[in-house]
C-alpha positions as CSV (number, residue, x, y, z in Angstrom):
1,M,86.2,-134.3,-120.7
2,Q,89.8,-133.7,-121.9
3,Y,92.7,-136.1,-121.2
4,L,94.0,-134.1,-118.2
5,E,90.6,-134.3,-116.6
6,E,90.6,-138.1,-117.2
7,I,93.9,-138.2,-115.3
8,E,92.4,-136.3,-112.4
9,K,89.4,-138.6,-112.4
10,Y,91.8,-141.6,-112.3
11,I,93.7,-139.9,-109.4
12,G,90.3,-139.4,-107.6
13,V,89.7,-143.2,-107.8
14,I,93.1,-143.9,-106.3
15,Q,92.5,-141.4,-103.5
16,K,89.1,-143.0,-102.8
17,Y,90.9,-146.3,-101.9
18,D,94.0,-145.0,-100.1
19,D,95.7,-141.8,-98.9
20,V,98.4,-142.0,-101.6
21,P,101.2,-139.3,-101.2
22,N,101.1,-136.5,-103.7
23,Y,104.6,-137.4,-104.9
24,F,103.2,-140.4,-106.8
25,L,100.1,-138.6,-108.0
26,N,102.1,-135.7,-109.5
27,I,104.1,-138.2,-111.6
28,L,100.9,-138.8,-113.6
29,R,100.4,-135.0,-114.1
30,D,104.0,-134.5,-115.4
31,I,103.0,-135.3,-119.0
32,K,102.0,-131.6,-119.1
33,K,105.3,-130.4,-117.6
34,E,106.5,-127.3,-119.5
35,N,109.7,-127.4,-121.5
36,S,112.7,-125.3,-120.6
37,E,115.9,-124.5,-122.3
38,K,117.6,-127.1,-120.0
39,T,115.1,-129.9,-120.6
40,P,116.6,-132.7,-122.7
41,M,114.8,-133.7,-125.9
42,K,111.6,-135.6,-125.2
43,V,111.0,-139.0,-126.9
44,G,107.6,-140.5,-127.0
45,I,107.2,-144.2,-126.3
46,I,104.1,-146.1,-127.4
47,G,104.0,-149.8,-126.5
48,D,106.8,-150.6,-124.0
49,E,108.1,-148.9,-120.9
50,F,111.4,-150.8,-121.2
51,Y,112.6,-148.5,-123.9
52,G,112.7,-145.7,-121.4
53,L,116.0,-147.3,-120.2
54,Y,117.6,-146.7,-123.6
55,V,116.2,-143.1,-123.9
56,R,117.5,-142.1,-120.5
57,S,120.9,-143.7,-121.1
58,Y,121.3,-141.2,-124.0
59,G,120.4,-138.3,-121.8
60,L,116.9,-137.9,-123.3
61,T,113.5,-137.7,-121.6
62,P,111.0,-140.5,-122.2
63,V,107.3,-139.6,-122.4
64,F,105.1,-142.7,-122.1
65,L,102.0,-142.4,-124.3
66,K,99.4,-144.8,-122.7
67,G,96.6,-146.2,-124.6
68,G,93.9,-146.3,-121.9
69,S,91.8,-143.2,-122.8
70,Y,88.4,-143.3,-124.4
71,I,88.5,-139.6,-125.0
72,T,91.7,-139.5,-127.0
73,G,90.6,-142.6,-128.9
74,E,87.4,-140.8,-129.9
75,N,89.5,-137.8,-131.0
76,A,91.4,-140.0,-133.4
77,S,88.4,-141.9,-134.7
78,H,87.8,-139.5,-137.6
79,I,91.4,-139.8,-138.7
80,F,91.6,-143.6,-138.3
81,P,88.1,-145.0,-138.9
82,Q,89.6,-148.3,-140.2
83,I,91.7,-148.9,-137.0
84,S,90.0,-151.4,-134.7
85,D,92.6,-151.4,-131.9
86,P,91.5,-149.1,-129.1
87,I,95.0,-148.9,-127.6
88,A,96.5,-147.7,-130.9
89,K,93.6,-145.2,-131.3
90,S,94.0,-143.9,-127.8
91,A,97.8,-143.6,-127.9
92,V,97.9,-141.9,-131.2
93,G,95.0,-139.7,-130.2
94,L,97.0,-138.7,-127.1
95,L,99.9,-137.8,-129.3
96,L,97.8,-135.5,-131.5
97,D,95.9,-134.0,-128.6
98,S,95.9,-130.2,-129.1
99,E,95.7,-129.5,-125.3
100,L,99.0,-131.3,-124.7
101,N,100.7,-130.4,-128.0
102,L,103.0,-133.4,-127.7
103,A,103.5,-133.8,-131.5
104,E,105.3,-130.4,-131.4
105,E,107.3,-131.2,-128.3
106,L,108.6,-134.7,-129.0
107,G,111.8,-135.1,-131.0
108,A,110.8,-138.6,-131.9
109,I,108.3,-141.3,-131.2
110,I,109.2,-145.0,-130.6
111,I,106.4,-147.3,-131.6
112,S,106.3,-151.0,-131.2
113,A,104.4,-152.1,-134.3
114,S,102.5,-154.9,-132.7
115,N,99.6,-155.1,-135.2
116,D,98.3,-153.6,-138.4
117,S,96.5,-150.8,-136.6
118,F,99.8,-149.4,-135.4
119,K,101.3,-149.8,-138.8
120,K,98.4,-147.9,-140.4
121,A,98.7,-145.2,-137.8
122,M,102.5,-144.8,-138.4
123,V,101.9,-144.1,-142.1
124,Y,99.7,-141.1,-141.1
125,L,102.2,-139.9,-138.5
126,K,105.1,-140.0,-140.9
127,D,103.0,-138.0,-143.4
128,L,102.9,-135.3,-140.6
129,N,106.7,-135.3,-140.7
130,L,106.9,-136.7,-137.2
131,N,110.1,-138.7,-136.5
132,I,108.8,-142.2,-136.1
133,I,111.2,-145.0,-134.9
134,Q,109.5,-148.3,-135.7
135,V,110.3,-151.4,-133.6
136,E,109.2,-154.7,-135.0
137,P,108.5,-157.0,-132.1
138,P,109.7,-160.6,-132.4
139,S,107.4,-163.5,-132.2
140,Y,108.8,-164.7,-128.8
141,M,108.5,-168.3,-129.8
142,F,111.9,-169.4,-128.6
143,E,112.7,-169.8,-125.0
144,K,116.3,-168.9,-125.6
145,M,116.9,-165.3,-126.7
146,P,117.4,-165.4,-130.5
147,F,120.0,-163.3,-132.3
148,K,117.2,-161.5,-134.2
149,F,116.0,-160.0,-130.9
150,I,119.5,-158.7,-130.1
151,S,119.7,-157.2,-133.6
152,T,116.3,-155.5,-133.2
153,Q,117.4,-153.9,-129.9
154,L,120.7,-152.8,-131.2
155,Q,119.0,-151.2,-134.2
156,L,116.7,-149.3,-131.8
157,L,119.7,-148.1,-129.8
158,N,121.3,-146.9,-133.0
159,S,118.2,-145.0,-134.0
160,I,118.0,-143.2,-130.6
161,S,121.7,-142.3,-130.9
162,K,121.0,-140.3,-134.0
163,L,118.7,-138.0,-132.0
164,T,121.5,-136.5,-129.9
165,N,125.1,-135.7,-129.9
166,T,125.7,-137.4,-126.5
167,V,127.0,-141.0,-126.3
168,F,125.4,-143.9,-124.5
169,N,126.0,-143.4,-120.8
170,I,126.6,-146.8,-119.3
171,E,126.5,-145.4,-115.7
172,V,123.0,-144.1,-116.3
173,L,121.9,-147.5,-117.4
174,K,123.5,-149.1,-114.3
175,T,121.7,-146.6,-112.0
176,E,118.4,-147.4,-113.7
177,I,118.9,-151.2,-113.6
178,K,119.9,-151.0,-109.9
179,C,116.8,-149.1,-109.1
180,Y,114.7,-151.6,-110.9
181,Q,116.4,-154.4,-109.0
182,D,115.7,-152.7,-105.7
183,A,112.1,-152.0,-106.7
184,Y,111.7,-155.7,-107.7
185,A,112.9,-156.7,-104.3
186,L,110.7,-154.2,-102.6
187,M,107.7,-155.6,-104.5
188,T,108.2,-159.0,-102.9
189,S,107.9,-157.6,-99.4
190,S,104.9,-158.5,-97.3
191,K,103.8,-154.9,-97.0
192,W,103.8,-154.4,-100.7
193,Q,101.9,-157.7,-101.3
194,S,99.3,-156.5,-98.7
195,L,98.4,-153.5,-100.9
196,P,95.3,-153.9,-103.2
197,I,96.4,-154.9,-106.7
198,F,94.9,-151.7,-108.1
199,L,97.4,-149.7,-106.1
200,Q,100.3,-152.0,-106.9
201,S,99.5,-151.5,-110.6
202,F,99.4,-147.7,-110.2
203,F,102.7,-147.6,-108.3
204,L,104.4,-149.7,-110.9
205,Q,103.3,-147.3,-113.6
206,T,104.7,-144.4,-111.7
207,L,108.0,-146.2,-111.3
208,H,108.4,-146.4,-115.1
209,M,107.5,-142.7,-115.5
210,D,109.6,-141.3,-112.7
211,E,112.9,-139.6,-113.7
212,D,114.4,-140.1,-110.3
213,K,113.9,-143.7,-109.4
214,D,116.2,-143.5,-106.4
215,F,113.8,-141.0,-104.9
216,W,110.8,-143.1,-105.9
217,L,112.3,-145.9,-103.8
218,I,112.8,-143.6,-100.8
219,E,109.2,-142.4,-101.0
220,M,107.8,-145.9,-101.5
221,E,109.7,-147.3,-98.6
222,K,108.4,-144.4,-96.5
223,Y,104.9,-145.0,-97.7
224,L,105.1,-148.7,-97.0
225,S,106.5,-148.1,-93.5
226,L,103.2,-146.5,-92.6
227,K,101.2,-149.5,-93.8
228,T,100.0,-152.3,-91.6
229,E,99.8,-155.9,-92.8
230,T,96.2,-156.5,-92.0
231,S,94.6,-157.6,-95.3
232,N,91.6,-159.8,-94.7
233,N,92.2,-161.3,-98.1
234,N,95.9,-161.9,-97.8
235,S,95.7,-165.6,-97.4
236,D,93.6,-166.0,-100.6
237,K,95.4,-163.4,-102.7
238,F,96.9,-165.8,-105.2
239,S,93.9,-168.1,-105.6
240,L,92.2,-165.8,-108.1
241,R,94.0,-164.8,-111.3
242,L,93.5,-161.9,-113.6
243,A,94.8,-162.4,-117.1
244,G,94.3,-160.9,-120.6
245,S,94.8,-157.4,-122.0
246,E,96.9,-154.9,-120.1
247,I,94.9,-152.2,-118.3
248,H,96.4,-148.9,-119.3
249,I,96.2,-145.6,-117.4
250,P,93.9,-143.7,-117.0
251,N,91.3,-146.5,-117.5
252,S,90.3,-147.8,-114.1
253,K,86.8,-149.3,-114.8
254,F,87.7,-153.0,-114.4
255,H,89.9,-152.4,-111.3
256,E,87.1,-150.4,-109.8
257,I,84.6,-153.2,-110.4
258,L,86.8,-155.8,-108.8
259,F,87.3,-153.6,-105.8
260,E,83.6,-152.9,-105.5
261,V,82.8,-156.6,-105.5
262,G,85.4,-157.1,-102.8
263,I,88.1,-158.6,-104.9
264,T,91.2,-156.7,-103.8
265,H,94.0,-159.3,-103.7
266,Y,94.6,-161.6,-106.7
267,K,97.5,-162.4,-109.1
268,D,97.5,-159.9,-111.9
269,T,99.3,-161.5,-114.9
270,C,98.5,-158.6,-117.2
271,V,101.4,-156.4,-115.8
272,G,104.7,-157.0,-114.2
273,L,108.2,-155.7,-113.7
274,V,111.2,-157.1,-115.6
275,D,113.4,-159.1,-113.3
276,F,116.9,-157.7,-113.6
277,S,118.1,-159.5,-110.4
278,K,120.5,-161.7,-112.5
279,V,122.0,-158.8,-114.3
280,K,125.5,-158.1,-112.9
281,L,126.4,-154.4,-112.8
282,N,130.1,-154.9,-112.4
283,T,130.8,-156.0,-115.9
284,N,131.7,-154.4,-119.2
285,A,129.2,-152.4,-121.2
286,F,128.6,-155.1,-123.9
287,N,127.8,-157.8,-121.3
288,L,125.6,-155.4,-119.3
289,I,123.5,-154.5,-122.3
290,K,123.3,-158.1,-123.5
291,N,122.2,-159.3,-120.1
292,C,119.5,-156.5,-120.0
293,F,118.3,-157.7,-123.4
294,A,118.1,-161.3,-122.0
295,A,116.1,-160.2,-118.9
296,Y,113.7,-158.2,-121.0
297,Y,113.3,-161.1,-123.5
298,N,112.7,-163.6,-120.8
299,H,110.0,-161.3,-119.3
300,L,108.2,-161.0,-122.7
301,F,108.5,-164.7,-123.5
302,T,106.7,-165.6,-120.3
303,T,103.9,-163.1,-120.7
304,K,103.5,-163.3,-124.5
305,N,103.4,-167.1,-124.6
306,I,101.0,-167.7,-121.8
307,N,98.7,-169.3,-124.4
308,L,101.2,-172.1,-125.2
309,T,100.8,-175.6,-123.6
310,G,104.0,-175.5,-121.6
311,Q,103.3,-172.1,-120.2
312,F,100.2,-173.0,-118.2
313,N,102.0,-174.0,-115.0
314,F,100.2,-171.2,-113.1
315,L,97.0,-173.1,-113.3
316,E,98.2,-175.6,-110.7
317,D,97.7,-173.1,-107.9
318,T,94.7,-171.2,-109.4
319,Q,91.1,-171.7,-108.2
320,G,89.5,-169.1,-110.5
321,I,90.5,-167.1,-113.6
322,I,89.0,-163.8,-114.8
323,F,90.1,-162.9,-118.3
324,Y,90.0,-159.2,-119.2
325,L,89.5,-158.9,-123.0
326,L,89.7,-155.5,-124.5
327,K,87.8,-155.3,-127.8
328,G,89.9,-155.2,-130.8
329,Q,92.8,-157.3,-129.3
330,T,92.8,-160.2,-131.7
331,T,95.8,-161.9,-130.1
332,D,94.2,-161.7,-126.6
333,S,91.0,-163.1,-128.0
334,Y,92.9,-166.2,-129.2
335,T,94.6,-166.4,-125.9
336,A,91.3,-166.3,-124.1
337,E,90.0,-169.2,-126.1
338,R,93.1,-171.3,-125.5
339,M,93.1,-170.5,-121.8
340,E,89.5,-171.4,-121.4
341,E,90.2,-174.8,-122.9
342,F,92.9,-175.5,-120.4
343,A,90.8,-174.1,-117.5
344,L,87.9,-176.5,-118.4
345,K,90.3,-179.5,-118.5
346,A,91.8,-178.5,-115.1
347,D,88.3,-177.9,-113.7
348,I,89.0,-174.3,-112.9
349,P,86.2,-171.7,-113.1
350,F,86.8,-169.3,-116.0
351,L,85.2,-165.9,-116.7
352,C,85.9,-163.9,-119.9
353,I,84.9,-160.2,-119.8
354,E,85.0,-158.5,-123.2
355,T,84.7,-154.7,-122.9
356,D,85.9,-151.3,-124.0
357,Y,86.9,-148.0,-122.3
358,T,83.4,-146.7,-121.9
359,D,81.3,-147.1,-118.7
360,T,78.1,-148.2,-120.5
361,D,78.5,-151.9,-119.6
362,K,79.9,-151.3,-116.1
363,E,76.8,-152.5,-114.2
364,Q,76.5,-155.6,-116.3
365,I,80.1,-156.5,-115.8
366,R,79.8,-155.9,-112.1
367,I,76.9,-158.4,-111.8
368,R,78.8,-161.1,-113.8
369,V,82.0,-160.6,-111.7
370,E,80.0,-160.6,-108.5
371,A,78.2,-163.9,-109.4
372,F,81.5,-165.5,-110.5
373,Y,83.2,-164.5,-107.3
374,E,80.4,-165.8,-105.1
375,M,80.6,-169.1,-107.0
376,I,84.4,-169.5,-106.5
377,S,84.2,-168.3,-102.9
378,G,82.0,-171.3,-102.2
379,N,84.5,-173.5,-103.9
380,L,87.4,-172.0,-102.0
381,S,85.8,-172.8,-98.7
382,K,85.6,-176.5,-99.7
383,K,89.0,-176.8,-101.4
384,P,92.3,-177.1,-99.5
385,K,94.7,-174.2,-100.0
386,L,97.2,-175.0,-102.8
387,K,100.8,-174.0,-102.6
388,V,101.7,-170.8,-104.5
389,G,104.3,-171.6,-107.1
């Protein structure tokens, strides 16, 4: 099965759960959109959707290279046998996929060098004469945004500026930020919250990928207007938490398992949208960009430091934790150990599932998750509902 077939399989899973409009499904298929003379230069992004804001502000087209494919990971195994990170393997394998020919189409590839696997892969890609823009992620150890983070982001903007003759368009950035603000507000609505988390995650990914976010908002509001708020699990949706490694498209195994077991509403701390609500659009370009940096840093600080003592406030309203651990993610493995320690001290049931992108262990995982959910369901019926923070 090739990558495009994997995408179609993923779409089939989505359609099995809900009658999702083709508008959103076609966004996933657009990775194969043919170039034309009027198409702006495409820039690949591995590691962070946020950088799409920069790329679009320079009039370029971002292409998000997700690391959720077993097939593309296997295609790259013979090139990178020493790389243990399946996300790095899959994303780079997607880049080198002969069916998509992205290596020839992309003018540059932005890669967040989050571990040694990505650094090794970049050496190979540079030897292929691909234009690699490397971003060194900060440690996110300081609650207040450090100057080093600002410097890193400005360096990235400078690198992108060298790809084109156009200047940074602050109006494009304002439009993108306004759409993200509106989307963030929309995602707090009761109808959005009543959607199964699997669908919420899917729609969030399409938001990042859509070139016309204004139209995305129109279509999403239209879609939500047809939904009824009749979720049987709505009252319990925040009592169970999913934490750990991010689940990348087109991998749907773990979401499918949760859905099959009957777990449709929970708090997914693996993904989220940057909160730009405090970013004022009626300000000068420097302050707007700086405030965007701050919102982005605050989002990353919260998610990256979930293993620190002071960042476990969410445990107060949690009555069960499932930790999704993708093999090869050493940082997530450490986080799982730390989180389990805190969970045990707080007397909160904790289940860690270590897996990969294959379906070979799907039945075993389903049995474990089902048993865990049956256990905490009994506990939920005895415990008073805790206030969601």
